[in-house]
C-alpha positions in Angstrom: -132.0 172.3 22.1 -135.1 172.0 24.4 -138.9 172.1 23.3 -139.3 168.5 21.5 -143.1 167.7 21.7 -144.1 169.7 24.2 -143.7 173.3 24.9 -141.8 175.9 22.6 -138.6 175.4 20.5 -136.9 179.1 21.8 -134.0 180.8 20.1 -132.2 183.7 20.9 -131.6 186.1 17.8 -127.8 186.9 19.0 -127.2 183.0 20.3 -125.1 180.5 18.5 -128.5 178.5 17.7 -130.1 181.3 16.5 -130.3 179.9 12.8 -132.7 176.8 13.7 -135.2 179.6 14.7 -134.9 181.7 11.8 -136.0 178.7 9.4 -138.2 177.3 12.2 -140.8 179.7 12.9 -141.7 183.0 14.1 -142.7 184.0 17.8 -143.3 187.3 19.8 -140.9 189.8 20.7 -140.0 189.6 24.6 -138.5 192.5 26.7 -135.0 193.0 25.6 -134.6 189.6 23.7 -136.1 188.3 20.4 -137.1 185.1 20.0 -138.6 182.8 17.5 -140.8 179.6 18.2 -142.1 176.7 16.9 -145.6 176.1 18.5 -145.4 172.0 18.5 -148.4 170.1 19.7 -148.2 167.2 22.2 -149.1 164.6 19.5 -145.6 165.7 17.9 -143.3 163.9 20.4 -143.4 160.7 18.5 -142.0 161.2 15.3 -143.9 160.3 11.9 -142.6 156.9 10.1 -145.1 157.4 7.0 -142.8 157.8 4.5 -142.2 155.4 1.5 -139.8 152.4 1.2 -137.7 154.7 -1.2 -137.9 157.6 1.1 -136.7 155.3 4.4 -134.6 152.7 2.9 -130.9 153.7 3.0 -129.8 155.6 -0.2 -129.0 152.6 -2.5 -126.2 153.1 -5.4 -128.9 153.5 -7.7 -130.0 156.8 -6.1 -126.7 158.3 -6.0 -126.7 157.3 -9.7 -129.8 159.4 -10.5 -128.7 162.5 -8.3 -125.5 162.4 -10.8 -127.8 162.0 -13.5 -129.8 164.9 -12.7 -127.1 167.0 -11.6 -125.3 166.6 -14.9 -122.7 165.0 -12.6 -123.4 161.4 -14.3 -121.7 162.3 -17.7 -118.2 160.7 -18.5 -115.7 163.0 -17.0 -113.4 164.1 -20.3 -109.6 163.8 -19.3 -108.5 167.2 -19.8 -104.6 168.7 -19.5 -104.2 172.2 -18.2 -100.2 173.2 -18.7 -99.3 176.4 -17.6 -99.9 179.5 -19.5 -96.3 180.6 -21.1 -95.0 184.4 -21.1 -95.1 185.8 -24.4 -93.6 189.5 -23.3 -90.1 189.9 -21.3 -92.3 192.3 -18.8 -91.2 192.0 -15.0 -95.2 191.6 -14.3 -95.6 188.4 -15.9 -94.4 186.2 -13.5 -96.7 187.7 -10.8 -100.1 187.8 -13.2 -99.1 184.2 -14.8 -99.4 183.0 -11.3 -102.7 184.1 -10.4 -104.1 183.3 -13.8 -102.7 179.6 -13.9 -103.6 178.9 -10.4 -107.3 180.2 -11.2 -107.5 178.6 -14.2 -106.8 175.3 -12.8 -108.9 175.6 -9.7 -112.0 176.5 -12.1 -111.8 173.4 -13.9 -111.1 171.0 -11.2 -113.8 173.0 -9.4 -116.3 172.2 -12.6 -116.7 168.5 -11.7 -116.9 167.5 -14.9 -112.9 166.9 -15.7 -110.4 164.3 -14.9 -107.5 166.8 -14.5 -104.3 165.1 -15.8 -101.5 165.5 -13.1 -98.9 168.3 -14.0 -96.7 165.4 -13.3 -97.6 163.5 -16.3 -96.7 166.1 -18.4 -94.0 166.3 -21.1 -91.3 168.8 -20.6 -91.7 170.8 -23.7 -95.6 172.5 -22.8 -97.0 174.7 -25.5 -97.9 178.4 -25.8 -98.8 178.6 -28.9 -100.6 176.2 -31.5 -97.5 175.4 -33.5 -95.7 174.0 -30.3 -98.4 171.4 -29.5 -97.0 167.7 -30.0 -100.1 165.8 -29.9 -98.4 162.4 -29.8 -97.0 163.7 -26.5 -100.4 164.7 -25.1 -102.6 162.2 -26.1 -100.5 158.7 -25.2 -99.7 157.7 -21.9 -98.7 158.9 -19.5 -100.7 162.4 -20.2 -103.4 160.2 -22.2 -105.9 163.4 -22.4 -108.4 164.0 -24.6 -108.5 167.9 -24.3 -106.2 170.1 -24.1 -106.1 173.9 -22.5 -102.9 176.2 -23.5 -102.1 179.7 -23.9 -99.6 182.7 -23.1 -100.0 185.6 -21.0 -98.0 188.8 -21.8 -98.2 192.2 -20.1 -97.1 195.1 -22.4 -97.4 198.5 -20.6 -100.1 198.8 -18.4 -102.3 196.2 -20.2 -102.4 192.3 -20.3 -103.4 190.1 -23.2 -104.2 186.5 -22.8 -104.6 184.1 -25.7 -105.9 181.0 -24.9 -107.1 177.9 -26.9 -108.7 174.2 -26.0 -107.5 171.5 -28.8 -109.0 167.8 -28.9 -105.8 166.3 -29.0 -107.4 162.9 -30.1 -108.5 164.6 -33.5 -105.1 165.8 -35.0 -106.7 166.7 -38.3 -109.0 169.1 -37.0 -107.9 170.0 -33.5 -109.4 173.4 -32.4 -112.5 173.5 -30.6 -111.6 176.8 -28.8 -109.7 180.1 -29.4 -110.1 183.2 -27.5 -108.0 186.4 -26.5 -108.4 188.7 -23.9 -106.9 192.2 -23.1 -107.5 194.0 -19.7 -105.5 195.9 -17.0 -102.4 194.2 -16.1 -103.3 193.4 -12.6 -104.0 190.6 -10.5 -107.9 190.9 -10.5 -108.3 191.5 -14.0 -105.9 188.4 -14.6 -108.5 186.2 -12.2 -111.2 187.6 -14.0 -109.7 186.2 -17.7 -108.9 183.3 -16.1 -112.7 182.8 -14.8 -113.8 183.8 -18.8 -111.7 181.2 -20.3 -112.4 178.5 -17.7 -116.0 179.1 -18.3 -115.9 178.5 -22.2 -114.4 175.4 -21.8 -116.8 173.8 -19.2 -119.3 175.5 -21.6 -118.5 173.6 -24.8 -117.5 170.3 -23.1 -119.7 170.0 -20.2 -123.3 169.9 -22.2 -123.7 173.6 -23.2 -124.1 174.6 -19.6 -122.9 177.8 -18.6 -119.7 177.7 -15.8 -120.0 179.0 -12.6 -116.4 180.8 -12.6 -117.8 184.1 -12.8 -120.9 183.8 -10.5 -120.7 184.9 -6.8 -122.0 184.2 -3.4 -123.9 186.3 -1.0 -123.7 185.8 2.7 -124.0 186.9 6.2 -120.7 187.7 8.4 -120.4 188.9 12.0 -116.6 189.7 11.1 -117.3 193.5 11.5 -118.9 193.3 14.8 -122.8 193.2 13.4 -124.3 190.8 11.2 -123.9 192.1 7.6 -124.6 191.2 4.0 -121.3 189.9 2.6 -120.3 189.1 -1.0 -117.4 186.9 -2.4 -116.2 185.2 -5.6 -117.6 181.6 -6.0 -114.3 180.3 -4.9 -114.1 182.2 -1.6 -112.2 185.1 -3.4 -112.8 188.9 -2.9 -114.7 188.6 0.1 -116.5 192.1 0.8 -118.8 193.7 2.6 -122.2 195.0 1.3 -124.1 196.4 3.9 -123.0 198.8 6.8 -126.2 199.4 8.6 -125.0 198.0 12.0 -127.7 195.9 13.0 -128.7 192.6 12.4 -129.3 191.9 8.7 -130.1 187.9 7.2 -131.0 185.8 4.9 -129.5 187.5 1.4 -131.3 186.7 -1.8 -129.8 188.3 -4.9 -132.6 188.8 -8.0 -132.3 186.7 -11.1 -130.3 189.7 -12.9 -128.3 190.5 -10.1 -129.6 194.0 -9.8 -131.1 194.0 -6.3 -130.5 192.2 -3.3 -133.8 191.5 -0.9 -132.8 190.7 3.2 -134.3 191.1 6.5 -132.5 193.2 9.0 -133.9 194.5 11.9 -134.9 198.2 11.9 -136.5 200.7 14.5 -139.6 199.3 13.5 -138.9 195.4 13.9 -137.6 193.0 11.5 -138.2 194.3 8.0 -137.6 192.9 4.4 -135.1 195.7 3.1 -133.9 196.2 -0.5 -130.4 197.0 -1.7 -129.7 198.3 -5.2 -126.2 196.5 -6.4 -125.9 199.3 -9.1 -126.7 202.3 -6.6 -124.7 200.5 -4.0 -127.3 201.9 -1.4 -130.8 200.9 0.1 -133.9 201.5 -2.1 -137.6 202.1 -1.1 -139.6 199.3 -0.2 -142.9 198.9 1.7 -142.8 198.4 5.6 -145.6 195.4 5.9 -145.7 195.0 10.3 -145.0 192.3 12.1 -141.6 190.0 11.6 -140.9 189.9 8.3 -138.0 187.4 7.0 -136.5 185.4 4.6 -137.4 186.7 1.0 -137.4 184.5 -2.2 -137.2 185.9 -5.7 -139.4 184.3 -8.0 -137.8 182.9 -11.0 -138.2 185.7 -13.6 -137.4 188.6 -10.9 -141.1 190.0 -11.1 -142.3 188.8 -7.5 -141.3 188.2 -4.0 -142.3 185.4 -1.1 -141.5 186.1 2.2 -142.8 185.2 5.9 -144.7 187.7 7.8 -146.3 187.4 11.1 -148.5 190.9 10.7 -151.5 188.9 11.2 -150.5 186.4 14.3 -149.0 183.5 13.3 -146.4 183.4 10.6 -147.6 183.1 6.9 -146.1 182.9 3.7 -147.5 186.2 1.3 -146.3 187.2 -2.1 -146.0 190.6 -3.3 -144.7 192.2 -6.6 -140.6 193.2 -6.9 -142.0 196.9 -5.8 -143.9 195.2 -2.7 -147.0 196.0 -4.1 -150.3 193.9 -4.3 -149.6 191.8 -1.3 -151.3 188.5 -1.2 -151.3 186.0 1.7 -151.1 182.3 0.2 -151.1 180.2 3.3 -153.4 180.1 6.6 -152.9 176.9 8.5 -152.4 177.3 12.0 -149.1 176.9 13.3 -145.8 179.2 11.4 -145.1 179.1 7.9 -141.5 180.6 7.2 -138.6 179.9 4.5 -140.1 180.0 1.3 -138.2 179.4 -1.8 -139.6 179.1 -5.6 -139.0 176.7 -8.4 -137.0 179.1 -10.5 -137.5 176.5 -13.5 -141.5 176.6 -13.5 -141.8 179.8 -11.7 -145.1 178.1 -10.6 -144.4 176.3 -7.5 -143.0 177.5 -3.9 -141.3 175.2 -1.2 -141.5 176.4 2.4 -140.9 175.2 6.1 -144.1 174.7 7.9 -144.5 174.1 11.7 -148.5 173.0 11.7 -148.5 169.4 12.4 -145.6 170.0 15.4 -141.8 170.0 14.1 -141.4 171.8 11.4 -141.4 170.0 8.1 -140.9 170.9 4.3 -144.3 171.5 2.1 -144.7 172.5 -1.4 -147.7 174.3 -3.2 -148.5 176.2 -6.3 -147.9 179.8 -6.2 -151.0 180.8 -5.3 -151.1 178.8 -2.2 -153.3 175.6 -3.7 -152.2 171.8 -3.8 -150.4 171.8 -0.8 -147.8 168.5 -0.4 -146.1 167.4 2.5 -142.3 166.7 1.2 -140.7 165.5 4.7 -142.7 163.2 7.5 -140.2 162.9 10.1 -137.5 164.5 12.5 -136.6 168.3 12.1 -136.5 169.5 8.5 -135.6 173.1 7.5 -133.9 175.5 4.7 -135.5 174.2 1.4 -133.9 175.0 -1.9 -135.0 174.1 -5.3 -132.6 173.5 -7.9 -132.3 175.2 -10.9 -133.6 172.1 -13.2 -136.8 172.2 -10.8 -136.0 168.6 -10.0 -134.5 168.7 -6.5 -135.0 169.9 -3.2 -131.9 170.5 -1.2 -132.8 170.7 2.5 -131.1 170.3 5.9 -132.9 167.4 8.0 -132.6 166.3 11.5 -133.8 162.9 10.8 -134.1 161.7 14.3 -134.9 164.7 16.5 -135.4 165.0 20.1 -133.2 164.3 23.5 -130.9 161.4 23.3 -131.8 161.1 19.4 -128.5 160.1 17.4 -129.5 162.5 14.6 -127.4 165.1 13.5 -128.3 168.3 11.0 -126.8 167.2 7.8 -128.0 168.0 4.3 -130.0 166.0 1.6 -131.4 166.5 -1.8 -134.7 164.7 -2.6 -136.3 164.1 -6.1 -139.8 166.3 -5.4 -141.4 163.9 -7.9 -140.4 160.2 -6.3 -139.7 161.5 -2.6 -136.3 159.8 -3.3 -133.2 161.4 -1.3 -129.9 161.0 -0.8 -127.6 162.4 2.3 -124.8 164.9 1.1 -123.2 165.4 4.4 -122.4 162.8 7.2 -122.7 164.2 10.7 -119.7 166.9 10.2 -121.0 169.6 12.6 -124.3 171.1 11.7 -124.9 171.9 8.5 -127.6 174.1 7.1 -129.0 176.8 4.7 -127.8 175.2 1.1 -127.9 177.1 -2.0 -127.7 176.0 -5.6 -125.1 177.1 -8.1 -126.6 178.4 -11.5 -125.1 175.3 -13.3 -127.0 173.0 -10.9 -123.7 170.9 -10.1 -122.7 172.3 -6.9 -123.8 173.3 -3.4 -122.8 175.9 -1.3 -124.0 175.8 2.6 -122.9 176.7 6.5 -121.1 174.2 8.8 -120.2 174.1 12.0 -117.8 171.3 11.0 -114.6 173.4 11.9 -115.4 174.7 14.7 -117.4 177.7 14.0 -120.2 178.4 11.5 -118.3 178.8 8.4 -119.2 178.6 4.2 -118.5 175.6 2.6 -119.5 174.0 -1.2 -119.5 170.9 -2.7 -120.6 168.9 -6.0 -124.0 168.2 -5.6 -123.5 164.7 -5.0 -121.7 165.6 -1.6 -118.2 165.3 -2.6 -115.2 167.9 -3.5 -116.1 169.7 -0.1 -114.2 173.1 0.4 -114.1 175.4 2.9 -114.7 179.1 1.5 -114.8 181.8 4.9 -112.9 181.5 8.2 -113.0 185.1 9.6 -115.8 185.5 11.9 -118.8 183.4 11.6 -120.1 183.3 8.4 -123.8 181.9 7.3 -126.6 181.8 5.1 -125.3 181.6 1.8 -126.8 182.7 -1.4 -125.5 181.9 -4.7 -126.2 184.3 -7.4 -128.2 183.5 -10.5 -125.9 183.2 -12.8 
């Protein structure tokens, strides 16, 4: 990577390093190739070392504790046993659907980050399929020593499947039932997965402090597997990956609206880079204005009534805000140097974080939604791709803290408490890590990483643990987690 200090930072749109350019700034079109540039001043050759002691000091255990607490991961984990559900009919389809259901339910609860899952090797030989079959002493004492027990049955009758599920507090023998649910749907693998997601979310809601689970949420992302960069969609755990757009162009930065009805993204059209709008209800593009210049990185406000995006329509890339229809365009930044990658504080709906090259290398800033009260968040290295946590307390972002020729730094993900400027590093030199996006429960982060040799989508808990790869076909980048 070139251009540190003097000159410009260039990245070809079609090149492996395009992601940096999209985050860092908008440049000019050149014949045959599109470039994105950051204009760096000579005085930016030396890194700024003006962060507070809390910011520059290596993160300590106390900082990890406040991250866990702020993201809901600091709660005491519930010891949960989840034996395989039992068949309730003799239908031949039971075996296949039970495997799908049991695997999905276990993975959903294991991924939640709030349970101590009891190993199945500790379970008694006789597992319950109905409440009368629960033997409390077999579950609440060693070796299982479970606090909670999720159990039930599944049965196919004709073309429908019925699932009955219960959640028991096995320490409370007098009144054990916490949850009892029955689901009915078509006898298909997809339906079995959906039922498992629903039951898992019910359990997580009741045992996770009243925060809804994410098992039914989805992730939008960019994939090249079709031969073009198109927008794709998958379940939160990487299942059911399928293509959304078919534009045969370059589409980037997918952002789903809070209600899930509209997808905003950037794409190259005949008139250049434009913000496009796709209706998830109609499964097609819908009308959205063209603004001129290069337009990138749309971001929805917390109430879904406005969009922020970057545009070079007046020269330098600046941050603009429009109504959800594209009307009432308003410019909210004006400093020299590119301003890109806005993201709203969905909790307050009153602040925007973004990336600016006004001091040289890209740094992260915050401001009020009308452009006032500008505050610099990072002050060294190369910081991009801010993502605001659902509770409005944290910013996740990609940060090369020691940037430049010969520097030992890598592009890793960090979380920063916006008020105190304390930070915690989440990834550690595992390839290039970028584009974090928060789950709706604030307990998980999805991101892109090259750690496996190519750019793929990964997920982790918000403290950096429980890392899992979600994609593998083609190159997959720029994930965006649905709001619910």
